MARSELO-233967 format. One record per residue: residue in one letter; residue number from 1; chain; x, y, z of N, C-alpha, C in turn. Coordinates in Angstrom, 1 decimal, padded with zeros to 4 digits. Each point is the difference from the previous one (the first is absolute). Layout:
+------+------+-------+--------+--------+--------+--------+--------+--------+--------+--------+--------+
: resn : resi : chain :     nu :     nv :     nw :    cau :    cav :    caw :     cu :     cv :     cw :
+------+------+-------+--------+--------+--------+--------+--------+--------+--------+--------+--------+
:    a :  NUM :     A :      X :      Y :      Z :      X :      Y :      Z :      X :      Y :      Z :
...
+------+------+-------+--------+--------+--------+--------+--------+--------+--------+--------+--------+
***
This chain:
+------+------+-------+--------+--------+--------+--------+--------+--------+--------+--------+--------+
: resn : resi : chain :     nu :     nv :     nw :    cau :    cav :    caw :     cu :     cv :     cw :
+------+------+-------+--------+--------+--------+--------+--------+--------+--------+--------+--------+
:    x :    1 :     A : -043.3 :  053.8 : -016.5 :  001.3 : -000.5 :  000.2 :  000.6 : -000.3 : -001.4 :
:    x :    2 :     A :  001.1 :  000.6 : -000.3 :  000.6 : -000.2 : -001.2 :  001.4 : -000.6 :  000.2 :
:    x :    3 :     A :  000.3 : -001.1 : -000.8 :  001.2 : -000.7 :  000.1 :  000.3 : -000.6 : -001.3 :
:    x :    4 :     A :  001.3 : -000.3 : -000.2 :  000.5 : -000.7 : -001.2 :  000.5 : -001.3 :  000.5 :
:    x :    5 :     A : -000.7 : -001.1 : -000.4 :  000.3 : -001.3 :  000.6 :  001.4 : -000.4 : -000.3 :
:    x :    6 :     A :  000.5 :  000.1 : -001.2 :  001.4 : -000.4 : -000.3 :  001.0 :  000.9 :  000.7 :
:    x :    7 :     A : -000.3 :  001.3 :  000.0 :  000.9 :  001.0 :  000.7 :  000.2 : -000.4 :  001.4 :
:    x :    8 :     A : -001.1 : -000.4 :  000.7 :  000.0 : -000.3 :  001.4 :  000.6 : -001.3 :  000.3 :
:    x :    9 :     A :  000.2 : -000.9 : -000.9 :  000.5 : -001.3 :  000.2 :  001.5 : -000.1 : -000.1 :
:    x :   10 :     A :  000.7 :  001.0 : -000.6 :  001.4 : -000.1 : -000.2 :  000.7 :  001.2 :  000.5 :
:    x :   11 :     A :  001.3 :  000.0 :  000.2 :  000.8 :  001.1 :  000.5 : -000.2 :  001.2 : -000.9 :
:    x :   12 :     A :  000.1 :  001.2 :  000.6 : -000.2 :  001.3 : -000.7 :  000.9 :  000.2 : -001.2 :
:    x :   13 :     A :  001.2 : -000.6 :  000.0 :  001.0 :  000.2 : -001.1 : -000.3 : -000.9 : -001.2 :
:    x :   14 :     A : -001.0 : -000.9 :  000.1 : -000.3 : -000.8 : -001.1 : -001.3 :  000.5 : -000.7 :
:    x :   15 :     A :  000.0 :  000.2 : -001.3 : -001.1 :  000.6 : -000.7 : -000.5 : -001.0 : -001.1 :
:    x :   16 :     A : -001.3 : -000.1 : -000.1 : -000.6 : -001.0 : -000.9 :  000.2 :  000.5 : -001.4 :
:    x :   17 :     A :  000.4 : -000.9 : -000.9 :  000.1 :  000.3 : -001.4 : -001.2 : -000.7 : -000.8 :
:    x :   18 :     A : -000.2 : -001.3 :  000.4 : -001.0 : -000.7 : -000.8 : -000.5 : -001.2 :  000.9 :
:    x :   19 :     A : -001.3 : -000.3 : -000.2 : -000.6 : -001.2 :  000.7 : -000.6 : -000.9 : -001.1 :
:    x :   20 :     A :  000.4 : -001.2 :  000.0 : -000.5 : -001.0 : -001.0 : -000.7 : -001.1 :  000.8 :
:    x :   21 :     A : -001.3 : -000.1 : -000.3 : -000.8 : -001.0 :  000.7 : -000.2 : -001.2 : -001.0 :
:    x :   22 :     A :  000.6 : -001.1 :  000.2 : -000.1 : -001.1 : -000.9 : -000.9 : -001.1 :  000.7 :
:    x :   23 :     A : -000.3 : -001.0 : -000.7 : -000.9 : -001.0 :  000.5 :  000.6 : -000.7 :  001.3 :
:    x :   24 :     A :  001.3 : -000.3 : -000.1 :  000.6 : -000.7 :  001.1 :  000.9 :  000.8 :  000.9 :
:    x :   25 :     A :  000.1 :  001.3 : -000.2 :  000.9 :  000.8 :  000.9 : -000.3 :  001.5 : -000.3 :
:    x :   26 :     A :  000.5 :  000.8 :  001.0 :  000.0 :  001.5 : -000.2 :  001.5 :  000.4 :  000.0 :
:    x :   27 :     A :  000.4 :  000.7 : -000.9 :  001.4 :  000.5 : -000.1 : -000.1 :  001.6 :  000.1 :
:    x :   28 :     A :  000.8 :  000.5 :  001.0 :  000.1 :  001.4 :  000.2 :  001.4 :  000.5 : -000.3 :
:    x :   29 :     A :  000.1 :  000.9 : -000.9 :  001.3 :  000.6 : -000.4 :  000.1 :  001.3 :  000.8 :
:    x :   30 :     A :  001.1 :  000.1 :  000.7 :  000.4 :  001.2 :  000.9 :  001.3 :  000.5 : -000.4 :
:    x :   31 :     A :  000.2 :  001.3 :  000.3 :  001.4 :  000.5 : -000.2 :  000.3 :  000.9 :  001.3 :
:    x :   32 :     A :  001.3 :  000.2 :  000.2 :  000.4 :  000.8 :  001.1 :  000.0 :  001.4 : -000.3 :
:    x :   33 :     A : -000.5 :  000.9 :  000.9 :  000.0 :  001.4 : -000.2 :  001.3 :  000.7 :  000.6 :
:    x :   34 :     A :  000.8 : -000.8 :  000.6 :  001.2 :  000.6 :  000.7 :  000.9 :  000.6 : -001.0 :
:    x :   35 :     A :  000.7 :  001.1 :  000.4 :  001.0 :  000.6 : -000.9 :  001.4 : -000.1 :  000.5 :
:    x :   36 :     A :  000.1 : -000.7 :  001.1 :  001.4 : -000.2 :  000.6 :  000.0 : -001.3 :  000.8 :
:    x :   37 :     A :  001.2 : -000.5 :  000.3 :  000.1 : -001.2 :  000.8 :  001.3 :  000.1 :  000.8 :
:    x :   38 :     A :  000.1 : -000.7 :  001.0 :  001.2 :  000.0 :  000.9 :  000.9 : -001.3 : -000.4 :
:    x :   39 :     A :  001.2 :  000.2 : -000.2 :  000.9 : -001.1 : -000.2 :  000.0 : -001.0 :  001.2 :
:    x :   40 :     A : -000.2 : -001.3 : -000.2 : -000.1 : -000.9 :  001.1 :  001.4 : -000.2 :  000.7 :
:    x :   41 :     A :  001.1 :  000.3 : -000.8 :  001.3 : -000.2 :  000.6 :  000.5 :  001.2 :  000.8 :
:    x :   42 :     A :  000.0 :  001.2 : -000.6 :  000.6 :  001.2 :  000.6 : -001.0 :  000.9 :  000.5 :
:    x :   43 :     A : -001.3 : -000.2 : -000.2 : -001.1 :  000.8 :  000.4 : -000.1 :  001.4 : -000.6 :
:    x :   44 :     A :  000.8 :  000.2 : -001.1 :  000.0 :  001.2 : -000.7 : -001.3 :  000.2 : -000.9 :
:    x :   45 :     A : -000.7 :  001.0 :  000.1 : -001.2 :  000.2 : -000.9 :  000.4 :  000.2 : -001.4 :
:    x :   46 :     A : -000.8 : -000.5 : -000.9 :  000.3 :  000.2 : -001.4 : -001.3 :  000.3 : -000.8 :
:    x :   47 :     A :  000.1 :  000.9 : -001.0 : -001.1 :  000.3 : -000.9 :  000.3 : -000.4 : -001.4 :
:    x :   48 :     A :  001.1 : -000.5 : -000.3 :  000.4 : -000.4 : -001.3 : -000.5 : -001.4 : -000.4 :
:    x :   49 :     A : -001.1 :  000.0 : -000.7 : -000.5 : -001.3 : -000.5 :  000.8 : -000.5 : -001.2 :
:    x :   50 :     A :  000.3 : -001.3 :  000.0 :  000.7 : -000.6 : -001.1 : -000.9 : -000.7 : -001.0 :
:    x :   51 :     A : -000.9 : -000.8 :  000.6 : -001.0 : -000.8 : -000.7 : -001.1 : -000.4 :  000.9 :
:    x :   52 :     A : -000.9 : -000.9 : -000.5 : -001.1 : -000.5 :  000.7 :  000.0 : -001.5 :  000.0 :
:    x :   53 :     A : -000.7 : -000.6 :  001.0 : -000.1 : -001.5 :  000.0 : -001.4 : -000.3 :  000.5 :
:    x :   54 :     A : -000.4 : -001.2 : -000.2 : -001.4 : -000.4 :  000.4 :  000.0 : -001.1 :  001.0 :
:    x :   55 :     A : -000.8 :  000.2 :  001.1 : -000.2 : -001.1 :  001.0 : -001.3 : -000.6 : -000.2 :
:    x :   56 :     A : -000.1 : -001.3 :  000.0 : -001.3 : -000.7 : -000.1 : -000.2 : -000.8 :  001.3 :
:    x :   57 :     A : -001.2 :  000.2 :  000.6 : -000.3 : -000.7 :  001.2 : -001.5 : -000.3 :  000.2 :
:    x :   58 :     A : -000.3 : -000.9 :  000.9 : -001.4 : -000.2 :  000.3 : -000.4 :  000.7 :  001.3 :
:    x :   59 :     A : -001.2 :  000.5 :  000.0 : -000.5 :  000.6 :  001.2 : -001.3 : -000.7 :  000.4 :
:    x :   60 :     A : -000.6 :  000.4 :  001.1 : -001.3 : -000.5 :  000.5 : -001.0 :  000.0 : -001.2 :
:    x :   61 :     A : -000.8 : -001.0 : -000.1 : -001.0 : -000.1 : -001.1 : -001.1 :  001.1 :  000.1 :
:    x :   62 :     A : -000.7 :  000.1 : -001.1 : -001.1 :  001.0 : -000.1 : -001.2 : -000.7 : -000.6 :
:    x :   63 :     A : -001.1 :  000.0 :  000.7 : -001.2 : -000.6 : -000.5 :  000.2 : -001.4 : -000.6 :
:    x :   64 :     A :  000.6 : -000.9 :  000.8 :  000.2 : -001.4 : -000.4 :  000.9 : -000.2 : -001.2 :
:    x :   65 :     A :  000.9 :  001.0 : -000.2 :  001.0 : -000.1 : -001.1 :  001.3 :  000.4 :  000.6 :
:    x :   66 :     A :  001.1 : -000.7 : -000.5 :  001.3 :  000.4 :  000.5 :  000.4 :  001.4 : -000.6 :
:    x :   67 :     A :  000.7 :  000.8 :  000.8 :  000.4 :  001.3 : -000.4 :  001.5 :  000.0 : -000.2 :
:    x :   68 :     A :  000.4 :  000.3 : -001.2 :  001.4 :  000.1 : -000.4 :  000.4 :  001.4 : -000.2 :
:    x :   69 :     A :  001.2 :  000.4 :  000.5 :  000.4 :  001.4 : -000.1 :  001.3 :  000.0 : -001.0 :
:    x :   70 :     A :  000.0 :  001.0 : -000.8 :  001.2 :  000.2 : -000.9 :  000.4 :  001.4 :  000.3 :
:    x :   71 :     A :  001.1 :  000.2 :  000.7 :  000.4 :  001.3 :  000.5 :  001.3 :  000.4 : -000.7 :
:    x :   72 :     A : -000.1 :  001.2 : -000.5 :  001.2 :  000.6 : -000.7 :  000.7 :  000.9 :  001.0 :
:    x :   73 :     A :  001.3 : -000.4 :  000.2 :  000.9 :  000.8 :  000.9 :  001.2 :  000.4 : -000.7 :
:    x :   74 :     A :  000.7 :  001.0 :  000.6 :  001.2 :  000.6 : -000.6 :  001.3 : -000.6 :  000.5 :
:    x :   75 :     A :  001.0 :  000.1 : -000.8 :  001.4 : -000.2 :  000.5 :  000.7 :  001.3 :  000.0 :
:    x :   76 :     A :  000.8 :  000.2 :  001.0 :  000.6 :  001.3 :  000.2 :  001.5 : -000.2 :  000.0 :
:    x :   77 :     A :  000.7 :  001.1 : -000.4 :  001.5 :  000.0 :  000.1 :  000.4 :  000.7 :  001.3 :
:    x :   78 :     A :  000.9 : -000.7 :  000.7 :  000.5 :  000.6 :  001.3 :  001.0 :  001.1 : -000.4 :
:    x :   79 :     A : -000.1 :  001.2 :  000.6 :  000.8 :  001.1 : -000.3 :  001.3 :  000.1 :  000.9 :
:    x :   80 :     A :  000.1 : -000.9 :  000.9 :  001.2 : -000.1 :  000.9 :  001.1 : -000.7 : -000.7 :
:    x :   81 :     A :  001.1 :  000.7 : -000.3 :  001.1 : -000.7 : -000.7 :  000.7 : -001.1 :  000.9 :
:    x :   82 :     A : -000.1 :  000.2 :  001.3 :  000.6 : -001.0 :  000.9 : -000.8 : -001.2 :  000.2 :
:    x :   83 :     A : -001.2 :  000.0 : -000.5 : -000.9 : -001.2 :  000.3 :  000.3 : -001.1 : -001.0 :
:    x :   84 :     A : -000.1 : -001.2 :  000.5 :  000.3 : -001.2 : -000.9 : -001.2 : -000.3 : -000.9 :
:    x :   85 :     A : -001.2 :  000.5 :  000.3 : -001.2 : -000.2 : -000.8 : -000.1 :  001.1 : -001.0 :
:    x :   86 :     A : -000.1 : -000.3 : -001.3 : -000.1 :  001.0 : -001.0 : -001.5 :  000.2 : -000.4 :
:    x :   87 :     A : -000.8 : -001.1 : -000.1 : -001.4 :  000.1 : -000.4 : -000.8 : -000.8 :  001.0 :
:    x :   88 :     A : -001.1 :  000.5 :  000.5 : -000.8 : -000.8 :  001.0 : -001.5 :  000.2 : -000.4 :
:    x :   89 :     A : -000.7 : -001.0 :  000.5 : -001.5 :  000.0 : -000.3 : -000.8 :  000.7 :  001.1 :
:    x :   90 :     A : -001.1 :  000.6 : -000.5 : -000.9 :  000.5 :  001.0 : -000.7 : -001.1 :  000.8 :
:    x :   91 :     A :  000.0 :  000.2 :  001.3 : -000.5 : -001.0 :  000.9 : -001.5 :  000.3 :  000.4 :
:    x :   92 :     A : -000.7 : -001.1 :  000.2 : -001.4 :  000.1 :  000.5 : -000.2 : -000.9 :  001.2 :
:    x :   93 :     A :  001.0 :  000.0 :  000.9 :  000.1 : -000.9 :  001.2 : -001.3 :  000.0 :  000.8 :
:    x :   94 :     A : -000.6 :  001.2 :  000.2 : -001.2 :  000.1 :  000.8 : -001.2 : -000.7 : -000.6 :
:    x :   95 :     A :  000.1 : -000.4 : -001.3 : -001.1 : -000.6 : -000.7 :  000.4 : -001.5 : -000.4 :
:    x :   96 :     A :  001.2 : -000.2 : -000.4 :  000.5 : -001.3 : -000.4 :  001.5 : -000.1 :  000.1 :
:    x :   97 :     A :  000.4 : -001.1 :  000.5 :  001.5 : -000.2 :  000.2 :  000.7 :  000.0 : -001.3 :
:    x :   98 :     A :  001.3 :  000.2 :  000.0 :  000.8 :  000.0 : -001.2 : -000.1 : -001.3 : -000.7 :
:    x :   99 :     A : -000.3 :  000.0 : -001.3 : -000.1 : -001.2 : -000.8 : -001.2 : -000.9 :  000.3 :
:    x :  100 :     A : -000.9 :  000.5 :  000.9 : -001.1 : -000.9 :  000.4 : -001.0 : -000.1 : -001.1 :
:    x :  101 :     A : -000.7 : -001.1 : -000.1 : -001.1 : -000.2 : -001.0 : -001.4 :  000.2 :  000.6 :
:    x :  102 :     A :  000.0 :  000.3 :  001.3 : -001.3 :  000.2 :  000.7 :  000.2 :  001.3 :  000.9 :
:    x :  103 :     A : -001.1 :  000.7 :  000.2 :  000.0 :  001.2 :  000.8 :  000.1 : -000.5 :  001.5 :
:    x :  104 :     A :  000.5 :  001.0 :  000.8 :  000.1 : -000.3 :  001.5 : -001.3 : -000.4 :  000.6 :
:    x :  105 :     A : -001.1 :  000.7 : -000.4 : -001.3 : -000.4 :  000.6 : -000.5 : -001.3 : -000.5 :
:    x :  106 :     A :  000.3 : -000.5 : -001.2 : -000.4 : -001.3 : -000.4 :  000.8 : -001.1 :  000.8 :
:    x :  107 :     A :  001.3 :  000.3 :  000.2 :  000.9 : -000.9 :  000.8 : -000.6 : -000.1 :  001.5 :
:    x :  108 :     A : -000.4 :  001.2 :  000.5 : -000.5 :  000.0 :  001.4 : -001.3 : -000.8 :  000.1 :
:    x :  109 :     A : -000.9 :  000.1 : -001.0 : -001.2 : -000.8 :  000.0 :  000.3 : -001.5 : -000.1 :
:    x :  110 :     A :  000.9 : -000.4 : -000.9 :  000.3 : -001.4 : -000.1 :  000.7 : -000.5 :  001.2 :
:    x :  111 :     A :  000.8 :  000.8 :  000.7 :  000.7 : -000.4 :  001.2 : -001.0 : -000.2 :  001.1 :
:    x :  112 :     A : -001.0 :  000.9 :  000.1 : -001.1 : -000.2 :  001.0 : -000.7 : -001.3 : -000.2 :
:    x :  113 :     A : -000.3 : -000.3 : -001.2 : -000.7 : -001.3 : -000.3 :  000.9 : -001.2 :  000.4 :
:    x :  114 :     A :  001.3 :  000.1 : -000.4 :  000.9 : -001.1 :  000.2 :  000.3 : -000.2 :  001.5 :
:    x :  115 :     A : -000.2 :  001.0 :  000.8 :  000.2 : -000.2 :  001.4 : -001.1 : -000.7 :  000.7 :
:    x :  116 :     A : -001.1 : -000.1 : -000.6 : -001.2 : -000.6 :  000.6 : -000.2 : -001.5 : -000.4 :
:    x :  117 :     A :  000.7 : -000.4 : -001.0 : -000.2 : -001.4 : -000.5 :  001.2 : -000.5 : -000.7 :
:    x :  118 :     A :  000.0 : -001.2 : -000.5 :  001.2 : -000.5 : -000.7 :  000.2 :  000.8 : -001.3 :
:    x :  119 :     A :  001.3 :  000.0 : -000.5 :  000.3 :  000.8 : -001.2 : -000.6 : -000.6 : -001.2 :
:    x :  120 :     A : -000.1 : -001.3 : -000.1 : -000.6 : -000.6 : -001.2 : -001.5 :  000.2 : -000.1 :
:    x :  121 :     A : -000.7 :  000.0 :  001.2 : -001.5 :  000.3 : -000.1 : -000.2 :  001.5 : -000.2 :
:    x :  122 :     A :  000.9 :  000.8 :  000.5 : -000.1 :  001.4 : -000.3 :  000.2 :  000.3 : -001.5 :
:    x :  123 :     A :  000.9 : -000.7 : -000.6 :  000.3 :  000.2 : -001.5 : -001.2 : -000.4 : -000.8 :
:    x :  124 :     A : -000.7 : -001.1 :  000.5 : -001.2 : -000.4 : -000.8 : -001.1 :  001.0 :  000.2 :
:    x :  125 :     A : -000.2 :  000.5 :  001.2 : -001.1 :  001.0 :  000.2 :  000.3 :  001.3 : -000.7 :
:    x :  126 :     A :  001.3 :  000.4 :  000.0 :  000.3 :  001.3 : -000.7 : -000.2 : -000.2 : -001.5 :
:    x :  127 :     A :  000.1 : -001.2 : -000.5 : -000.2 : -000.2 : -001.5 : -001.5 :  000.3 : -000.3 :
:    x :  128 :     A : -000.9 : -000.3 :  001.0 : -001.4 :  000.3 : -000.2 : -000.3 :  001.5 : -000.2 :
:    x :  129 :     A :  000.9 :  000.9 :  000.5 : -000.1 :  001.4 : -000.2 :  001.0 :  000.5 : -001.0 :
:    x :  130 :     A :  000.5 : -000.9 : -000.9 :  000.8 :  000.4 : -001.1 :  001.4 :  000.5 :  000.4 :
:    x :  131 :     A :  000.5 : -000.6 :  001.1 :  001.4 :  000.3 :  000.4 :  000.7 : -001.3 : -000.1 :
:    x :  132 :     A :  000.9 : -000.1 : -000.9 :  000.8 : -001.3 : -000.2 :  001.3 :  000.2 :  000.7 :
:    x :  133 :     A :  000.2 : -000.9 :  001.0 :  001.2 :  000.1 :  000.8 :  000.2 : -001.5 :  000.5 :
:    x :  134 :     A :  001.3 : -000.3 :  000.2 :  000.3 : -001.4 :  000.5 :  000.0 :  000.0 :  001.5 :
:    x :  135 :     A : -000.1 : -001.2 :  000.6 :  000.1 : -000.1 :  001.4 :  001.4 :  000.4 :  000.5 :
:    x :  136 :     A :  001.0 : -000.3 : -000.8 :  001.4 :  000.4 :  000.4 :  000.2 :  001.5 :  000.1 :
:    x :  137 :     A : -000.7 :  000.7 : -000.9 :  000.1 :  001.5 :  000.1 : -000.7 :  000.5 :  001.2 :
:    x :  138 :     A : -001.1 : -000.6 :  000.4 : -000.8 :  000.4 :  001.2 :  000.9 : -000.3 :  001.2 :
:    x :  139 :     A :  000.7 : -001.1 :  000.0 :  000.9 : -000.3 :  001.2 :  001.1 :  001.0 :  000.1 :
:    x :  140 :     A :  000.6 :  000.4 : -001.2 :  001.0 :  001.1 :  000.1 : -000.6 :  001.3 :  000.5 :
:    x :  141 :     A : -001.1 :  000.4 : -000.4 : -000.7 :  001.2 :  000.5 : -000.2 : -000.1 :  001.5 :
:    x :  142 :     A : -000.5 : -001.2 :  000.4 : -000.3 : -000.2 :  001.4 :  001.3 :  000.1 :  000.9 :
:    x :  143 :     A :  001.1 : -000.4 : -000.5 :  001.3 :  000.1 :  000.7 :  000.5 :  001.4 :  000.2 :
:    x :  144 :     A : -000.4 :  000.9 : -001.0 :  000.4 :  001.4 :  000.1 : -000.9 :  000.8 :  000.9 :
:    x :  145 :     A : -001.1 : -000.6 :  000.4 : -001.0 :  000.7 :  000.9 :  000.6 :  000.4 :  001.3 :
:    x :  146 :     A : -000.1 :  001.2 :  000.4 :  000.5 :  000.5 :  001.3 : -001.1 : -000.1 :  001.1 :
:    x :  147 :     A :  000.3 : -000.7 :  001.0 : -000.9 : -000.1 :  001.1 :  000.0 :  001.3 :  000.8 :
:    x :  148 :     A : -001.2 :  000.4 :  000.4 : -000.1 :  001.3 :  000.7 : -000.2 : -000.3 :  001.5 :
:    x :  149 :     A :  000.2 : -001.3 :  000.4 : -000.2 : -000.3 :  001.4 :  001.4 :  000.0 :  000.7 :
:    x :  150 :     A :  000.1 :  000.6 :  001.1 :  001.2 :  000.0 :  000.8 :  000.2 : -001.4 :  000.7 :
:    x :  151 :     A :  001.2 : -000.6 : -000.1 :  000.1 : -001.3 :  000.6 : -000.3 : -000.1 :  001.5 :
:    x :  152 :     A :  000.3 :  001.1 :  000.7 : -000.3 : -000.1 :  001.5 : -001.5 :  000.1 :  000.3 :
:    x :  153 :     A : -000.8 :  000.2 : -001.0 : -001.4 :  000.1 :  000.2 : -000.7 : -001.4 : -000.2 :
:    x :  154 :     A :  000.8 : -001.0 : -000.6 : -000.5 : -001.3 : -000.3 :  000.1 : -000.9 :  001.2 :
:    x :  155 :     A : -001.1 : -000.6 :  000.5 :  000.1 : -000.9 :  001.2 : -000.2 : -001.4 : -000.4 :
:    x :  156 :     A : -000.8 : -000.2 : -001.1 : -000.2 : -001.4 : -000.4 : -000.2 :  000.0 : -001.6 :
:    x :  157 :     A :  000.4 : -001.1 : -000.6 : -000.2 : -000.2 : -001.4 : -000.9 : -001.2 : -000.2 :
:    x :  158 :     A : -001.0 :  000.1 : -000.8 : -000.9 : -001.2 : -000.2 :  000.0 : -000.4 : -001.4 :
:    x :  159 :     A :  000.2 : -001.2 : -000.3 :  000.1 : -000.6 : -001.3 : -001.0 : -001.2 : -000.1 :
:    x :  160 :     A : -001.1 :  000.2 : -000.7 : -001.0 : -001.1 : -000.2 : -000.5 : -000.5 :  001.4 :
:    x :  161 :     A :  000.4 : -001.2 :  000.4 : -000.6 : -000.6 :  001.2 :  000.9 :  000.0 :  001.2 :
:    x :  162 :     A :  001.1 :  000.7 :  000.0 :  000.9 :  000.1 :  001.2 :  000.5 :  001.4 :  000.1 :
:    x :  163 :     A :  000.6 :  000.3 :  001.2 :  000.5 :  001.4 :  000.3 :  001.3 : -000.1 :  000.6 :
:    x :  164 :     A :  000.9 :  000.9 : -000.2 :  001.3 :  000.1 :  000.6 : -000.1 :  001.3 :  000.9 :
:    x :  165 :     A :  000.3 : -000.2 :  001.3 :  000.0 :  001.1 :  000.9 :  001.4 :  000.5 :  000.2 :
:    x :  166 :     A :  000.2 :  001.3 :  000.1 :  001.3 :  000.6 :  000.2 :  000.4 : -000.3 :  001.5 :
:    x :  167 :     A :  001.2 : -000.6 :  000.1 :  000.4 : -000.3 :  001.4 :  000.7 :  001.2 :  000.6 :
:    x :  168 :     A : -000.3 :  000.2 :  001.3 :  000.6 :  001.0 :  000.8 :  001.2 : -000.6 :  000.7 :
:    x :  169 :     A :  001.1 :  000.8 :  000.1 :  001.2 : -000.5 :  000.7 : -000.3 : -000.2 :  001.5 :
:    x :  170 :     A : -000.9 :  000.7 :  000.5 : -000.3 : -000.1 :  001.5 : -000.8 : -001.3 :  000.3 :
:    x :  171 :     A : -000.6 : -000.6 : -001.0 : -000.8 : -001.3 :  000.3 :  000.9 : -001.2 :  000.0 :
:    x :  172 :     A :  001.2 :  000.1 : -000.4 :  000.9 : -001.2 :  000.0 :  000.5 : -000.4 :  001.3 :
+------+------+-------+--------+--------+--------+--------+--------+--------+--------+--------+--------+
***
């Protein structure tokens, strides 16, 4: 079985440039292999790169060390003269939200922890695995979480030592 660990961990369009293993962290430098991007405003495809920019973010840790990503992405010029946007940035929404400092999968993991206990205790436990985050940030992530349960399927809600039962209109 042959595989490339780094290649399998990230989207196909991101290519490894350099991996630096320091005493307190691992830093992975990546670059985009894309040769075109779609304007977010008019949806016109563009191949005209104007410049590059760098996104820095934290990902899930590796072997008890925090993993930081430095990703080189392109800026493109929109070729549609009617479009209000002249230059736009390459997006990696499937991997990390715009302007995010953490990857989507790190946010999902932190949200899963925060949904099982208090935000402050979660922040302390995450610090043990080298993820520094505040309780307030965990609360914000928890509020964004989408419930996958349909409301009509819920018959009772239990919180600690008491339960609330859904009332039926026919029982009144």
